[in-house]
C-alpha positions in Angstrom: 105.5 -107.9 -6.3 101.9 -108.8 -7.6 98.6 -107.7 -8.0 95.2 -108.3 -9.1 92.2 -106.2 -10.7 89.1 -108.2 -9.1 86.5 -108.0 -11.3 82.6 -109.0 -11.2 81.5 -112.0 -12.8 79.8 -109.7 -15.3 82.9 -107.4 -15.6 80.6 -104.3 -14.4 82.8 -103.6 -11.2 85.9 -103.6 -9.6 86.5 -104.8 -6.2 88.9 -102.4 -4.2 90.1 -101.8 -0.8 91.0 -98.7 1.4 94.7 -98.2 1.6 96.9 -98.9 4.5 98.2 -95.5 4.5 96.7 -92.5 3.3 95.0 -92.3 -0.4 91.8 -93.6 -0.1 90.9 -96.7 -2.3 93.4 -98.6 -4.1 93.9 -102.4 -6.2 95.0 -105.6 -3.4 98.5 -105.9 -4.3 101.8 -106.8 -2.6 105.2 -109.0 -1.9 105.8 -112.2 -3.5 106.5 -114.7 -0.7 109.3 -117.6 -1.3 107.2 -120.5 -1.0 105.0 -119.6 -3.7 106.1 -120.6 -6.9 104.0 -118.3 -9.2 102.8 -114.7 -9.5 99.4 -115.9 -9.8 99.7 -117.7 -6.7 100.7 -114.5 -4.6 98.3 -112.3 -6.4 95.5 -114.6 -5.1 97.0 -114.5 -1.7 97.2 -110.8 -1.7 93.7 -110.3 -3.0 92.4 -113.1 0.1 94.9 -111.3 2.7 93.7 -107.6 1.6 89.9 -107.9 0.4 88.7 -111.3 1.7 88.1 -113.0 -1.6 88.7 -116.2 -3.3 89.6 -115.6 -7.1 90.8 -117.3 -10.1 93.1 -115.7 -12.4 91.5 -115.0 -16.0 94.4 -113.4 -17.5 98.0 -111.8 -17.2 97.8 -108.0 -17.5 101.8 -107.6 -17.7 104.5 -106.0 -15.8 103.7 -102.1 -14.7 106.6 -100.3 -12.9 105.5 -98.3 -10.1 105.2 -94.8 -11.5 105.4 -92.9 -7.7 107.7 -89.8 -7.7 111.1 -91.1 -6.4 111.2 -89.0 -3.5 108.7 -91.6 -2.1 111.2 -94.7 -3.0 114.7 -94.6 -1.0 118.0 -96.0 -2.1 117.5 -99.0 -0.3 114.0 -99.7 -2.5 114.6 -99.3 -5.6 111.2 -98.8 -7.8 109.2 -102.0 -8.3 107.4 -103.6 -10.8 104.1 -104.9 -10.2 103.1 -108.2 -11.7 99.0 -107.7 -12.5 96.3 -110.5 -13.1 92.6 -109.8 -13.8 90.7 -111.9 -11.6 87.3 -113.2 -11.1 86.2 -112.9 -7.9 84.2 -116.2 -6.7 83.5 -116.0 -3.3 83.3 -112.8 -0.5 84.3 -114.2 2.6 82.7 -112.4 6.3 86.3 -112.5 7.8 89.7 -112.0 6.5 93.1 -111.5 7.6 93.3 -107.7 7.4 89.8 -107.0 7.9 90.4 -104.4 10.7 92.7 -102.8 8.7 90.5 -102.4 5.3 87.2 -102.2 4.2 86.5 -103.2 0.6 83.9 -102.1 -1.9 82.9 -102.7 -5.5 83.2 -99.6 -7.8 82.2 -99.1 -11.2 84.7 -98.2 -13.9 84.4 -94.3 -13.6 84.5 -94.4 -9.8 87.2 -96.7 -9.8 89.2 -94.6 -12.4 88.9 -91.1 -10.4 89.9 -93.0 -7.2 93.4 -94.2 -8.9 94.3 -90.9 -10.3 97.2 -90.5 -8.0 98.3 -93.8 -8.6 99.1 -94.2 -12.2 100.6 -97.4 -11.9 96.8 -99.3 -10.7 95.3 -96.9 -12.9 97.3 -98.5 -16.1 96.3 -102.1 -14.3 92.7 -101.1 -14.3 92.8 -100.0 -17.9 94.5 -102.9 -19.1 91.5 -105.1 -17.7 88.3 -106.0 -19.4 86.2 -104.1 -16.6 83.1 -102.5 -18.7 83.8 -98.7 -19.3 
């Protein structure tokens, strides 16, 4: 699984998307397709599909295990690890693949951190980024 922490150029805000399920705002993330050579490619594709942004990878934030309670994870789907990347948003497009399923919104650190309180793995990625506190 690959994910991104999409920052504004001045690193004062992070772009978040509405969760597909219940749970408010999350960071763009998802699976790694077989035709993608790198996790960076997968991460930027997810940012495009879910948030409609063109981004540039700035740095690797490392592997972060999915820390959700195992009741949510079945025997057929072992807990995942996410490879997160800090990216700079170069462009926001008006139309994107999941625009009818998700809204996107910029948040300062405090609001983003409070939105991710129930998703410790996403909060960890946010905290590893260089978003200004």
